[in-house]
N, CA, C and O atoms as a DFTB+ gen file, in Angstrom:
376 C
 N C O
     1  1       0.844      -1.178       0.000
     2  2       0.000       0.000       0.000
     3  2       0.891       1.243       0.000
     4  3       1.951       1.261       0.626
     5  1       0.452       2.263      -0.700
     6  2       1.212       3.506      -0.771
     7  2       0.303       4.658      -0.373
     8  3      -0.849       4.719      -0.804
     9  1       0.811       5.569       0.444
    10  2       0.051       6.736       0.864
    11  2       0.539       7.964       0.121
    12  3       1.742       8.164      -0.045
    13  1      -0.399       8.784      -0.324
    14  2      -0.075      10.054      -0.971
    15  2      -0.761      11.147      -0.161
    16  3      -1.988      11.245      -0.188
    17  1       0.002      11.975       0.564
    18  2      -0.610      13.010       1.399
    19  2      -1.283      14.095       0.565
    20  3      -0.835      14.421      -0.534
    21  1      -2.369      14.646       1.107
    22  2      -3.111      15.707       0.434
    23  2      -2.796      17.054       1.060
    24  3      -2.388      17.131       2.219
    25  1      -2.986      18.111       0.290
    26  2      -2.860      19.501       0.758
    27  2      -1.546      19.722       1.500
    28  3      -0.473      19.504       0.937
    29  1      -1.624      20.158       2.773
    30  2      -0.413      20.489       3.534
    31  2       0.017      19.362       4.464
    32  3       0.677      19.611       5.472
    33  1      -0.348      18.135       4.138
    34  2       0.004      16.989       4.979
    35  2       1.385      16.448       4.613
    36  3       1.828      16.544       3.469
    37  1       2.061      15.870       5.632
    38  2       3.388      15.279       5.458
    39  2       3.387      13.933       6.163
    40  3       2.881      13.822       7.279
    41  1       3.944      12.912       5.531
    42  2       4.067      11.596       6.162
    43  2       5.484      11.454       6.673
    44  3       6.447      11.605       5.921
    45  1       5.607      11.157       7.983
    46  2       6.924      11.018       8.609
    47  2       7.021       9.682       9.328
    48  3       6.015       9.094       9.723
    49  1       8.244       9.219       9.486
    50  2       8.518       8.007      10.260
    51  2       9.522       8.377      11.336
    52  3      10.572       8.951      11.047
    53  1       9.198       8.047      12.576
    54  2      10.083       8.375      13.687
    55  2      11.393       7.615      13.569
    56  3      11.410       6.440      13.202
    57  1      12.488       8.292      13.882
    58  2      13.817       7.694      13.862
    59  2      14.034       7.015      15.204
    60  3      13.661       7.562      16.242
    61  1      14.628       5.835      15.196
    62  2      14.838       5.077      16.426
    63  2      15.688       5.844      17.428
    64  3      16.636       6.535      17.055
    65  1      15.341       5.716      18.701
    66  2      16.086       6.370      19.774
    67  2      17.401       5.633      20.011
    68  3      17.522       4.436      19.752
    69  1      18.366       6.373      20.502
    70  2      19.649       5.775      20.843
    71  2      19.457       4.768      21.977
    72  3      18.681       5.018      22.899
    73  1      20.151       3.642      21.918
    74  2      20.017       2.631      22.951
    75  2      21.112       2.726      24.005
    76  3      21.068       2.029      25.018
    77  1      22.097       3.594      23.761
    78  2      23.148       3.803      24.758
    79  2      23.311       5.293      25.003
    80  3      23.065       6.111      24.116
    81  1      23.727       5.636      26.213
    82  2      23.964       7.039      26.537
    83  2      25.343       7.438      26.037
    84  3      26.099       6.591      25.561
    85  1      25.675       8.707      26.140
    86  2      27.004       9.167      25.728
    87  2      28.092       8.495      26.551
    88  3      29.205       8.297      26.065
    89  1      27.776       8.141      27.806
    90  2      28.743       7.485      28.678
    91  2      28.855       5.991      28.445
    92  3      29.666       5.325      29.088
    93  1      28.038       5.442      27.517
    94  2      28.128       4.026      27.189
    95  2      27.150       3.140      27.951
    96  3      27.224       1.916      27.838
    97  1      26.238       3.724      28.723
    98  2      25.266       2.931      29.485
    99  2      24.140       2.509      28.546
   100  3      23.580       3.334      27.824
   101  1      23.812       1.218      28.561
   102  2      22.739       0.693      27.722
   103  2      21.414       0.930      28.433
   104  3      21.259       0.577      29.602
   105  1      20.452       1.531      27.721
   106  2      19.164       1.860      28.308
   107  2      18.179       0.706      28.155
   108  3      18.117       0.066      27.105
   109  1      17.407       0.446      29.214
   110  2      16.341      -0.542      29.154
   111  2      15.197       0.032      28.331
   112  3      15.135       1.243      28.120
   113  1      14.292      -0.821      27.863
   114  2      13.178      -0.383      27.034
   115  2      12.345       0.711      27.671
   116  3      11.948       1.649      26.981
   117  1      12.070       0.625      28.949
   118  2      11.225       1.609      29.623
   119  2      11.943       2.938      29.824
   120  3      11.290       3.970      29.985
   121  1      13.265       2.933      29.817
   122  2      14.028       4.155      30.080
   123  2      14.199       5.010      28.830
   124  3      14.588       6.175      28.919
   125  1      13.909       4.432      27.665
   126  2      14.073       5.180      26.420
   127  2      12.958       6.204      26.286
   128  3      11.802       5.922      26.602
   129  1      13.309       7.383      25.818
   130  2      12.307       8.403      25.548
   131  2      11.795       8.217      24.130
   132  3      12.487       7.676      23.267
   133  1      10.581       8.672      23.909
   134  2      10.022       8.635      22.565
   135  2      10.893       9.511      21.672
   136  3      11.208      10.643      22.037
   137  1      11.288       8.998      20.497
   138  2      12.141       9.803      19.626
   139  2      11.437      11.073      19.189
   140  3      10.221      11.081      18.995
   141  1      12.193      12.140      19.034
   142  2      11.635      13.418      18.627
   143  2      11.909      13.711      17.165
   144  3      11.231      14.540      16.557
   145  1      12.895      13.038      16.598
   146  2      13.294      13.307      15.217
   147  2      12.617      12.290      14.300
   148  3      12.582      11.095      14.592
   149  1      12.082      12.790      13.186
   150  2      11.413      11.925      12.219
   151  2      11.964      12.210      10.827
   152  3      12.487      13.291      10.560
   153  1      11.838      11.222       9.949
   154  2      12.265      11.390       8.557
   155  2      11.023      11.561       7.690
   156  3      10.043      10.833       7.849
   157  1      11.065      12.515       6.782
   158  2       9.939      12.778       5.884
   159  2       9.931      11.728       4.777
   160  3      10.921      11.556       4.067
   161  1       8.783      11.015       4.633
   162  2       8.644       9.981       3.614
   163  2       7.878      10.475       2.386
   164  3       8.149      10.044       1.265
   165  1       6.915      11.383       2.603
   166  2       6.114      11.918       1.496
   167  2       5.593      13.296       1.884
   168  3       5.371      13.580       3.062
   169  1       5.400      14.153       0.875
   170  2       4.955      15.527       1.105
   171  2       3.786      15.825       0.170
   172  3       3.831      15.514      -1.020
   173  1       2.740      16.432       0.729
   174  2       1.589      16.842      -0.069
   175  2       1.946      18.004      -0.989
   176  3       3.030      18.576      -0.871
   177  1       1.043      18.360      -1.904
   178  2       1.336      19.411      -2.878
   179  2       1.203      20.839      -2.358
   180  3       1.625      21.778      -3.033
   181  1       0.624      21.019      -1.170
   182  2       0.397      22.377      -0.681
   183  2      -0.837      22.949      -1.339
   184  3      -1.787      22.214      -1.604
   185  1      -0.847      24.246      -1.610
   186  2      -1.992      24.885      -2.255
   187  2      -2.842      25.636      -1.255
   188  3      -2.350      26.040      -0.201
   189  1      -4.119      25.828      -1.571
   190  2      -5.040      26.567      -0.709
   191  2      -5.528      25.672       0.432
   192  3      -6.134      24.627       0.197
   193  1      -5.254      26.096       1.671
   194  2      -5.699      25.373       2.859
   195  2      -6.349      26.384       3.790
   196  3      -5.703      27.334       4.231
   197  1      -7.622      26.182       4.088
   198  2      -8.375      27.099       4.950
   199  2      -8.292      28.546       4.448
   200  3      -8.178      29.477       5.245
   201  1      -8.348      28.726       3.141
   202  2      -8.348      30.063       2.555
   203  2      -6.985      30.728       2.459
   204  3      -6.894      31.895       2.079
   205  1      -5.930      30.010       2.795
   206  2      -4.582      30.582       2.726
   207  2      -3.711      29.725       1.820
   208  3      -3.852      28.503       1.776
   209  1      -2.813      30.379       1.102
   210  2      -1.868      29.669       0.240
   211  2      -0.769      29.038       1.096
   212  3      -0.119      29.733       1.877
   213  1      -0.557      27.727       0.956
   214  2       0.480      27.030       1.713
   215  2       1.544      26.528       0.741
   216  3       1.243      25.777      -0.187
   217  1       2.780      26.945       0.959
   218  2       3.921      26.482       0.169
   219  2       4.679      25.475       1.029
   220  3       5.037      25.771       2.169
   221  1       4.917      24.302       0.487
   222  2       5.592      23.250       1.253
   223  2       7.097      23.550       1.330
   224  3       7.748      23.765       0.308
   225  1       7.634      23.560       2.552
   226  2       9.043      23.885       2.749
   227  2       9.877      22.656       3.103
   228  3      11.105      22.736       3.133
   229  1       9.231      21.522       3.372
   230  2       9.972      20.294       3.647
   231  2       9.954      19.423       2.401
   232  3       9.082      19.559       1.543
   233  1      10.928      18.528       2.315
   234  2      10.983      17.622       1.170
   235  2      11.300      16.210       1.658
   236  3      11.754      16.022       2.787
   237  1      11.065      15.246       0.819
   238  2      11.320      13.850       1.154
   239  2      12.786      13.681       1.533
   240  3      13.679      14.173       0.843
   241  1      13.021      12.979       2.639
   242  2      14.387      12.737       3.108
   243  2      14.825      13.676       4.210
   244  3      15.799      13.388       4.906
   245  1      14.123      14.812       4.394
   246  2      14.468      15.743       5.474
   247  2      14.265      15.072       6.830
   248  3      13.358      14.259       7.003
   249  1      15.114      15.421       7.780
   250  2      14.927      15.028       9.180
   251  2      14.273      16.215       9.865
   252  3      14.762      17.340       9.761
   253  1      13.166      15.975      10.569
   254  2      12.404      17.056      11.173
   255  2      12.060      16.736      12.622
   256  3      12.099      15.581      13.046
   257  1      11.724      17.780      13.369
   258  2      11.214      17.628      14.726
   259  2       9.752      18.060      14.682
   260  3       9.434      19.159      14.227
   261  1       8.859      17.180      15.163
   262  2       7.428      17.474      15.153
   263  2       6.928      17.700      16.574
   264  3       7.594      17.342      17.545
   265  1       5.749      18.296      16.678
   266  2       5.102      18.421      17.979
   267  2       4.899      17.015      18.539
   268  3       4.613      16.082      17.789
   269  1       5.043      16.866      19.836
   270  2       5.038      15.540      20.457
   271  2       3.747      14.760      20.214
   272  3       3.797      13.561      19.943
   273  1       2.597      15.419      20.305
   274  2       1.325      14.711      20.170
   275  2       0.604      15.035      18.867
   276  3      -0.609      14.848      18.772
   277  1       1.324      15.512      17.874
   278  2       0.713      15.910      16.610
   279  2       0.490      14.706      15.704
   280  3       1.188      13.697      15.801
   281  1      -0.486      14.830      14.831
   282  2      -0.674      13.881      13.753
   283  2      -1.493      12.660      14.086
   284  3      -1.977      12.481      15.204
   285  1      -1.630      11.826      13.074
   286  2      -2.376      10.581      13.155
   287  2      -1.433       9.441      12.815
   288  3      -0.779       9.457      11.773
   289  1      -1.365       8.447      13.700
   290  2      -0.484       7.304      13.456
   291  2      -1.220       6.255      12.629
   292  3      -2.382       5.938      12.883
   293  1      -0.507       5.722      11.625
   294  2      -1.072       4.739      10.706
   295  2      -0.057       3.623      10.522
   296  3       1.144       3.881      10.450
   297  1      -0.537       2.365      10.445
   298  2       0.360       1.248      10.135
   299  2       0.355       1.052       8.633
   300  3      -0.699       0.893       8.017
   301  1       1.549       1.064       8.049
   302  2       1.709       0.931       6.608
   303  2       2.710      -0.172       6.332
   304  3       3.901      -0.015       6.601
   305  1       2.239      -1.280       5.798
   306  2       3.105      -2.430       5.498
   307  2       3.928      -2.850       6.715
   308  3       5.116      -3.146       6.587
   309  1       3.303      -2.877       7.897
   310  2       3.980      -3.314       9.111
   311  2       4.789      -2.242       9.812
   312  3       5.290      -2.473      10.912
   313  1       4.932      -1.068       9.199
   314  2       5.672       0.036       9.808
   315  2       4.694       1.106      10.264
   316  3       3.685       1.361       9.606
   317  1       5.002       1.733      11.400
   318  2       4.148       2.794      11.900
   319  2       4.654       4.142      11.396
   320  3       5.807       4.510      11.626
   321  1       3.783       4.871      10.708
   322  2       4.109       6.210      10.211
   323  2       3.103       7.189      10.789
   324  3       2.047       6.787      11.277
   325  1       3.432       8.477      10.733
   326  2       2.559       9.508      11.257
   327  2       2.268      10.520      10.154
   328  3       3.168      10.939       9.427
   329  1       1.004      10.906      10.038
   330  2       0.602      11.930       9.080
   331  2       0.375      13.212       9.869
   332  3      -0.484      13.264      10.749
   333  1       1.151      14.247       9.551
   334  2       1.056      15.529      10.257
   335  2       0.839      16.650       9.249
   336  3       1.123      16.494       8.061
   337  1       0.337      17.772       9.731
   338  2       0.268      18.974       8.904
   339  2       1.650      19.631       8.925
   340  3       2.396      19.481       9.892
   341  1       1.982      20.350       7.873
   342  2       3.284      21.008       7.837
   343  2       3.470      21.959       9.020
   344  3       4.589      22.105       9.511
   345  1       2.390      22.617       9.496
   346  2       2.553      23.547      10.612
   347  2       2.768      22.844      11.951
   348  3       3.025      23.512      12.952
   349  1       2.670      21.495      11.998
   350  2       3.021      20.734      13.200
   351  2       4.510      20.392      13.231
   352  3       5.004      19.870      14.230
   353  1       5.227      20.683      12.140
   354  2       6.676      20.464      12.092
   355  2       7.346      21.704      12.670
   356  3       7.134      22.819      12.194
   357  1       8.157      21.493      13.705
   358  2       8.770      22.596      14.419
   359  2      10.085      23.046      13.811
   360  3      10.404      24.234      13.832
   361  1      10.861      22.098      13.262
   362  2      12.179      22.445      12.738
   363  2      12.670      21.360      11.788
   364  3      12.242      20.208      11.865
   365  1      13.570      21.744      10.897
   366  2      14.297      20.797      10.044
   367  2      15.668      20.619      10.652
   368  3      16.354      21.603      10.930
   369  1      16.084      19.370      10.865
   370  2      17.379      19.076      11.464
   371  2      18.421      19.036      10.348
   372  3      18.274      18.304       9.369
   373  1      19.489      19.846      10.514
   374  2      20.545      19.885       9.481
   375  2      21.795      19.215       9.976
   376  3      22.788      19.149       9.251
């Protein structure tokens, strides 16, 4: 199955959290924080959204930081992805 986002929607996949700390300590499953960085898998075309022109500023392959509780989670071919609006993306990681 393939998803094609509409309007100002972006499909992202969360990047796995580090399993060791900088000091080399291995973290247990419960101690890991939810990852904040996601990779953009697909980008909608933009256009008129709620009466305003939206120009898409992210592109496929970008690493981004999204709002923690933003978007809708969907299972796609066994992988969990999130569909968010572009305005729920806080920053592009360079």
